[in-house]
N, CA and C of each residue as an Amber inpcrd file, in Angstrom:
protein
   216
 105.8950000  82.1610000  99.2180000 105.3100000  83.4110000  99.2960000
 104.4290000  83.4150000  98.3570000 103.2330000  84.4980000  99.5670000
 102.1750000  84.6130000  98.5900000 101.5840000  85.6740000  97.5560000
 100.2560000  85.8420000  97.6450000 100.1280000  86.7590000  96.1780000
 100.3310000  88.3050000  96.6790000 100.2920000  88.5060000  97.9570000
 100.8880000  89.8380000  98.6390000 102.1590000  90.1450000  98.1790000
 102.9720000  89.2370000  98.3070000 103.9950000  89.4740000  98.0020000
 104.7860000  89.8060000  96.5040000 103.9040000  88.8850000  95.9440000
 104.0440000  88.9350000  94.4540000 103.3760000  90.1640000  94.2270000
 102.4880000  91.0450000  94.0820000 101.8570000  91.9910000  94.2300000
 103.1050000  93.5260000  94.5330000 103.6030000  93.2400000  95.7690000
 104.8520000  93.9210000  95.9100000 105.8270000  94.2060000  94.5960000
 106.2790000  93.1650000  94.6690000 107.1180000  93.4490000  93.2110000
 106.5910000  94.5330000  92.3140000 105.2980000  94.4980000  92.1970000
 105.0980000  95.0380000  90.8040000 103.9690000  96.6480000  91.5150000
 104.8000000  97.0370000  92.8620000 104.1230000  97.8180000  93.2780000
 104.3890000  99.4150000  92.0930000 103.1010000 100.1080000  92.6210000
 103.3370000 101.4690000  92.0250000 104.2400000 102.1900000  92.7370000
 104.4120000 102.0500000  93.8950000 105.5800000 103.0210000  94.3460000
 105.9170000 102.5140000  95.8420000 106.3870000 103.4490000  96.6300000
 107.1050000 103.1070000  97.7050000 106.0850000 102.6460000  98.8560000
 104.9060000 103.6160000  98.9030000 103.7160000 103.0390000  99.9800000
 103.0550000 102.0300000  99.4250000 103.0310000 101.5900000  97.9510000
 102.1690000 100.8290000  97.9710000 102.7230000  99.1980000  98.1360000
 103.9280000  99.3680000  97.6000000 105.1060000  98.1900000  98.1930000
 105.3400000  97.9010000 100.0010000 105.3920000  99.4140000 100.4570000
 105.2990000  98.9580000 102.0990000 103.9450000  98.2970000 102.4430000
 103.2300000  98.5010000 102.0210000 101.4950000  98.2870000 102.5500000
 101.6720000  97.0100000 102.5060000 101.6930000  96.4620000 100.9070000
 101.6670000  94.9920000 100.4880000 102.7750000  94.0800000 101.3460000
 103.9910000  94.5880000 101.5410000 105.1370000  93.6840000 102.1120000
 104.2800000  93.3750000 103.7600000 103.8420000  94.4950000 104.3260000
 102.9500000  94.1190000 105.8690000 101.9560000  93.4710000 105.7720000
 101.2670000  93.5640000 104.6070000 100.1600000  92.4840000 104.8700000
 100.5770000  90.8930000 104.1910000 101.6790000  90.9960000 103.6540000
 102.2650000  90.1660000 103.2750000 103.1070000  88.8480000 104.6470000
 103.4390000  90.0440000 105.5510000 103.9870000  89.5860000 106.9530000
 103.0080000  88.9670000 107.6390000 101.7970000  90.0990000 107.6930000
 100.5950000  89.5750000 108.6170000 100.2140000  88.1580000 108.1010000
 100.0070000  87.5180000 106.9010000  99.8570000  86.5360000 106.6990000
 100.5510000  85.3510000 107.0460000 101.6860000  85.8590000 106.9260000
 102.9100000  84.8800000 107.4190000 102.1970000  84.6000000 108.9970000
 102.0920000  85.5430000 109.7090000 101.8630000  85.5880000 110.7320000
 100.7150000  84.3640000 111.2250000  99.6520000  84.9680000 110.1640000
  98.2850000  84.4290000 110.5340000  98.4940000  82.6080000 110.2050000
  99.1730000  82.5600000 109.4650000  99.4570000  81.0300000 108.9010000
 100.2470000  80.3540000 109.8080000 101.4890000  80.5710000 110.6330000
 101.6620000  80.1870000 111.5940000 100.7810000  80.1500000 112.7800000
  99.6150000  81.1130000 113.0580000  99.0480000  80.5090000 113.9490000
  97.9480000  79.6390000 113.7020000  97.5870000  79.5790000 112.4810000
  96.4660000  78.6590000 112.1280000  97.4850000  77.3830000 112.2030000
  98.4470000  77.3460000 111.9170000  99.5040000  75.8220000 111.7820000
  98.9440000  75.4570000 113.4300000  99.4600000  75.8590000 113.8860000
  99.8550000  75.9290000 115.6080000  98.3420000  75.3290000 116.1080000
  97.4040000  76.0610000 115.8780000  95.8430000  75.6970000 116.1640000
  95.7410000  74.3840000 115.8440000  95.4800000  74.0200000 114.6370000
  95.2870000  72.5570000 114.4560000  96.3810000  72.1560000 115.2860000
  97.3220000  72.0200000 114.9880000  98.4030000  70.9900000 115.7840000
  97.9500000  70.9640000 117.1880000  97.4290000  71.8730000 117.5420000
  97.1450000  71.8930000 119.0090000  95.5400000  71.1020000 119.3780000
  94.8380000  70.8970000 118.5970000  93.6240000  70.9740000 118.8190000
  93.2450000  69.5050000 117.7100000  94.4070000  69.1440000 117.0940000
  94.2600000  67.7900000 116.3190000  94.8980000  66.7950000 116.5700000
  94.7590000  65.4340000 116.7120000  95.5760000  64.4240000 116.5990000
  96.4330000  64.3870000 115.4050000  97.4210000  64.7810000 115.1850000
  97.9880000  64.4530000 113.6490000  99.1090000  63.3300000 113.8600000
  99.1480000  62.6280000 113.3340000  99.8980000  61.3110000 112.7190000
 101.1660000  61.5510000 112.7020000 101.3350000  62.8510000 112.0760000
 102.8790000  63.1360000 112.1500000 103.4920000  64.6240000 112.4800000
 103.5760000  64.5270000 113.6930000 103.7960000  66.2220000 114.4320000
 104.8370000  66.9500000 113.6910000 105.9020000  65.9550000 113.3950000
 107.1080000  66.4800000 112.7290000 106.8420000  67.7490000 111.4510000
 105.8490000  67.1190000 110.7680000 105.1370000  67.9690000 109.7240000
 104.5840000  69.4870000 110.1290000 103.9260000  69.0490000 111.3400000
 103.4500000  70.6350000 112.0010000 104.5310000  71.3640000 112.0850000
 105.2240000  71.0120000 112.8580000 106.6840000  71.4730000 113.2260000
 107.5030000  72.0960000 112.4460000 107.6940000  71.4840000 111.0870000
 107.9970000  71.7990000 110.1450000 107.0900000  72.9340000 109.5810000
 106.2560000  73.0550000 109.0640000 105.4130000  73.8450000 108.6420000
 105.4970000  75.2980000 109.2820000 105.5190000  75.3060000 111.2780000
 105.5390000  76.3950000 111.8460000 106.8250000  77.1090000 111.4150000
 107.7410000  76.1570000 111.1230000 109.2410000  76.7140000 111.0950000
 109.1760000  77.8500000 110.0690000 108.6240000  76.9750000 109.0680000
 108.6750000  77.7600000 107.6300000 108.0760000  78.9380000 107.8480000
 106.8980000  79.0190000 108.3300000 106.1270000  79.9920000 108.2700000
 106.6890000  81.1540000 109.1720000 107.1140000  80.9580000 110.1190000
 108.1150000  81.7330000 111.2350000 109.1550000  82.3030000 110.4790000
 109.9870000  81.7600000 109.6250000 111.1910000  82.1020000 108.6070000
 110.7130000  82.8850000 107.7950000 109.4410000  83.0340000 106.9620000
 108.7900000  83.7440000 105.8090000 108.5810000  85.0200000 106.5350000
 108.4340000  84.6980000 107.9560000 107.8640000  86.1620000 108.4780000
 109.1450000  87.0810000 108.8690000 110.1560000  86.2060000 109.3560000
 111.1700000  87.0950000 109.3230000 111.6980000  87.7460000 108.2570000
 111.8510000  86.5140000 107.2400000 112.4590000  87.2870000 106.1300000
 111.9310000  88.4810000 105.8950000 110.3820000  88.4760000 105.4220000
 109.6710000  89.8130000 105.4260000 109.7320000  90.6030000 106.3120000
 109.7560000  90.3110000 107.3950000 109.9270000  91.6950000 108.4100000
 111.4800000  92.3860000 108.0160000 112.3000000  91.5480000 107.8730000
 113.7310000  91.9580000 107.1650000 113.5290000  93.1130000 105.7810000
 112.9680000  92.7130000 104.7910000 112.4660000  93.2180000 103.6920000
 111.8480000  94.7170000 103.7230000 110.8770000  94.5210000 105.0780000
 110.0240000  95.4930000 105.3010000 111.2470000  96.8280000 106.1070000
 111.7780000  96.1640000 107.0200000 112.6750000  96.8740000 107.7540000
 114.0790000  97.6360000 106.8610000 114.2360000  97.2650000 105.9860000
 115.4700000  97.5580000 104.6330000 114.8080000  98.9080000 104.1570000
 113.5380000  98.5920000 103.7760000 112.8550000  99.4110000 102.7500000
 112.3710000 100.2740000 103.2750000 112.2640000 101.1270000 104.4330000
 111.6290000 101.5890000 104.9310000 112.5930000 103.2200000 104.5950000
């Protein structure tokens, strides 16, 4: 998880919590993007690692999205 998720758990209120969770979701999306971009533009020795990282980033995005939806 990222620092914004940790901060969300120490939020000052519901609006603060939701804002930080949204930022966390955005960062998970951004991480998946960068991993995909690196994988597509570089010849990696182990493409399985990139695929695993992409899957993990997408799973985190889904978990954070679920937290966001249940918190509204």
